[in-house]
C-alpha positions, -999 to 999 in steps of 0.1 A, spaced: 426 148 885 407 128 853 368 127 861 348 98 857 315 87 860 326 52 874 297 46 895 272 48 868 291 27 845 299 3 867 262 -5 876 255 1 836 279 -27 828 265 -51 857 229 -46 845 234 -53 808 266 -79 807 276 -64 775 310 -69 761 340 -40 765 354 -27 740 390 -38 721 420 -17 710 432 -28 676 469 -19 665 461 -24 628 421 -9 629 393 -23 643 394 -59 655 369 -84 641 348 -92 671 353 -60 690 338 -29 699 357 2 693 371 18 727 360 49 737 387 72 735 389 103 768 412 126 753 416 147 726 457 129 710 436 96 718 405 107 695 426 118 671 444 87 670 413 64 667 402 86 638 428 78 617 426 43 627 392 41 612 412 46 578 418 7 578 391 -12 603 378 -45 586 344 -36 569 318 -60 583 292 -70 555 304 -96 528 300 -88 491 298 -107 461 321 -101 433 314 -68 414 297 -79 382 305 -55 349 268 -46 350 270 -37 387 304 -17 373 286 6 351 254 10 370 272 23 400 300 43 375 326 62 402 310 44 432 318 12 419 349 6 445 328 23 472 322 -5 502 294 14 516 276 19 479 282 -15 473 263 -25 502 235 -4 497 233 -18 458 232 -53 467 215 -54 501 188 -24 504 171 -28 472 158 11 476 153 16 510 164 50 519 191 51 551 179 85 571 197 121 560 201 148 582 189 179 574 209 205 572 212 246 562 230 251 528 261 273 531 255 302 517 260 304 479 265 264 481 248 231 496 264 208 512 272 179 487 244 148 489 222 172 512 205 196 491 172 172 485 167 182 529 171 217 523 135 236 533 126 274 532 116 270 568 155 259 579 169 291 598 199 271 616 235 281 613 247 251 592 283 257 613 259 252 645 241 221 632 278 203 629 288 210 662 254 193 671 266 165 649 299 159 662 284 163 694 259 132 690 284 114 675 308 119 701 284 104 728 276 76 703 309 66 698 306 70 659 343 77 650 336 77 613 314 105 618 329 124 645 360 125 615 339 142 589 326 166 616 358 179 623 372 182 588 338 202 583 342 228 616 373 231 600 362 240 565 336 264 583 358 287 600 360 266 638 396 266 651 408 238 668 403 243 703 365 256 695 358 218 681 381 207 717 358 227 736 330 210 724 341 181 744 332 190 771 343 228 783 314 251 769 322 282 792 331 299 757 297 291 741 270 316 743 236 304 765 219 295 739 248 274 722 255 256 755 214 248 765 217 232 727 249 217 733 234 196 765 198 186 751 220 168 721 240 148 748 206 138 764 187 135 732 216 109 721 230 93 746 197 88 772 166 99 751 149 74 776 154 102 801 140 132 776 111 155 792 91 184 792 118 209 807 139 197 781 121 213 752 109 242 777 148 253 782 152 253 743 122 275 739 140 304 759 163 307 730 148 289 702 116 292 679 94 258 685 103 260 645 138 260 652 136 234 676 119 209 655 146 214 628 173 204 657 156 176 664 156 164 632 190 174 624 198 149 652 175 122 643 192 119 609 225 124 630 221 91 651 206 71 620 242 79 602 260 69 632 243 36 638 244 30 600 285 34 597 292 15 628 276 -13 619 286 -26 588 318 -10 595 327 11 569 363 24 567 372 63 564 386 78 530 423 78 533 424 115 521 401 122 550 414 148 577 421 181 590 413 208 562 402 181 539 364 193 535 374 232 535 373 236 495 335 224 495 328 241 526 332 276 525 317 297 498 333 333 490 363 324 516 391 349 520 414 323 514 423 319 472 427 285 457 463 281 464 460 293 505 433 264 504 456 238 487 482 248 513 460 235 543 473 207 563 449 174 548 447 139 548 452 132 586 434 135 618 465 136 638 466 178 637 479 195 666 462 197 700 470 227 718 485 228 755 449 237 768 436 201 758 464 177 755 450 161 790 419 169 793 397 139 798 358 145 781 330 156 802 305 143 774 311 104 769 298 76 786 326 68 806 334 35 826 364 22 846 374 -8 827 403 -2 801 432 -13 782 450 23 784 444 58 805 435 69 772 406 52 765 378 30 784 355 3 770 321 12 752 293 0 774 255 7 777 240 26 803 202 16 797 183 6 827 167 -24 829 135 -26 819 106 -19 838 72 -48 841 39 -49 825 16 -27 846 47 7 841 43 -5 805 8 -3 804 2 26 824 28 49 808 9 41 772 -25 53 788 -7 83 795 5 91 762 -27 92 752 -36 122 771 -2 138 770 2 174 751 28 174 726 55 200 732 52 216 698 23 224 685 11 201 655 -2 210 625 -43 208 617 -53 183 594 -62 208 567 -30 224 569 -12 187 571 -28 178 541 -16 214 523 17 211 531 22 170 528 3 160 499 9 128 499 -8 127 534 -44 121 512 -32 84 506 -34 76 544 -70 79 548 -90 103 569 -71 104 601 -39 112 599 -10 104 626 3 131 648 40 123 639 34 129 602 16 164 616 40 173 637 68 168 601 38 188 583 54 223 598 87 216 572 64 211 539 100 201 518 122 183 547 90 169 568 76 153 529 115 134 524 111 125 563 74 115 560 83 92 527 119 79 548 94 66 577 70 52 551 97 33 530 112 18 561 80 2 574 66 -8 536 95 -17 516 122 -46 519 123 -81 521 122 -86 558 85 -95 572 64 -72 586 64 -92 622 102 -88 624 97 -50 616 72 -49 639 92 -68 668 121 -49 664 101 -16 667 90 -26 701 124 -39 715 137 -2 703 110 12 714 109 -1 745 149 3 754 143 43 745 110 43 764 96 61 732 63 53 747 42 68 711 65 45 689 57 14 715 17 19 714 21 21 674 46 -12 674 17 -30 700 -7 -16 676 13 -33 645 16 -67 667 -23 -71 679 -27 -67 638 -8 -96 628 -23 -120 655 2 -115 683 -10 -120 718 2 -98 749 20 -127 762 40 -130 728 48 -92 728 58 -89 763 79 -122 755 100 -95 734 111 -80 764 125 -115 783 155 -133 772 143 -146 739 150 -182 743 117 -193 727 127 -177 695 150 -192 665 183 -190 664 182 -164 636 155 -143 652 177 -137 688 204 -127 666 184 -103 650 168 -91 683 209 -86 700 220 -70 668 191 -41 669 192 -38 707 226 -36 707 227 -13 678 201 8 692 215 21 722 239 47 729 267 46 729 267 17 701 277 -17 716 275 -38 686 305 -58 681 318 -73 648 309 -108 663 275 -104 663 272 -91 633 291 -118 621 271 -147 636 239 -127 623 254 -128 586 261 -170 594 225 -173 603 203 -151 581 229 -137 549 244 -104 547 214 -90 525 187 -97 558 213 -82 581 219 -51 561 183 -44 561 177 -50 601 204 -23 603 188 1 580 153 -6 598 170 2 631 184 29 622 151 46 610 136 35 644 163 51 665 155 80 645 119 77 649 116 75 687 137 101 694 116 124 670 84 113 685 95 111 723 115 145 723 82 158 711 63 138 736 35 128 709 4 117 720 -13 85 712 -32 85 677 
């Protein structure tokens, strides 16, 4: 009998009033949200379907100068979006541990000598994060990576809820990954305490940083509608992932590649996911609508109480003192005499921490959208995530920009007093920041019509950074500076 969390989902749907997913026969329908697949065969069908979905961001004609500048990425939709609209703002990347003898392509800059977690384990976490966020683009990449790293088809299928074959440490981490991504507003002390039974504080922070990047990438890919490569699927990534494999080049070349529609064993063919957010609404027995499960926002007095508590709470992972922070992260000398707690946390990893610090600062300081809009988006996203440290910082930023308490708390309301463009940005960020992501193509299209693609892409980029920052600071329970 299929197990569904109907009650929670229906309550959430009524509270949020968000649109249902739509299933398309030829890629994603332009106005809809991709449905959530329930069974493994349906998941594979939708992973393959991402190859023909329509990109959401319009691009100008490619000039000859741009073609030269982009080189072999000139035909890449995603590369062109970044080149045309991001102006050097960096998308958050997940730190990963390199495969022995070979760093994963594009990730070497995030390596830190203090990272100790197994890469395949972190790819499993990435798969779980992507599954609960319903980022089918990223699920597909992690499937191929896991096959390339030696995981079997049934081991990957087990990640969707049958964790009986995994050890206690892995099961604890998997449960944390689900809650961290889907329900960050419910994170509490015991979530980290349970992890400490199996992992060191550095390993827990490494895990958190990795999944912060995963959550950011999920939102970037989904928001702009990146189509999957035609040659992805199956063992398409094996040659690049395995170093010193027992298989020779010919054997690797003959492994099935290029399609996600690989055979599913009978044991998992009818199984329904136990980790995704389920709803009653569905056009198919194998999918359900993708909806929000976030509760309504609390009143002002509750928020003020939580911000007051945030000033005195104790971080769940020990922070570096100022002297060690400045030694590990020399760039902090530019921050003045009072170092923020989020920087003192990142200082545990000199290399990866420095990269993350640069990413946060770039998101806050670079780009074309105004400081006021960034602070407003920070407030909206932190309120939704119940990320109290991030919310306190957002309030400070808004107050420095001259915003009154009434203007700040108006961001919790219906937004009718704001312009149509501001409303479109707020809605885009809120629905993109949600988990699972409930940002429709129609909402992106409307925002582009009102503000143009450049500002929309920069709002998307900033939102991905905030989704990462909120989870980092709230999972660790940082006290306000």
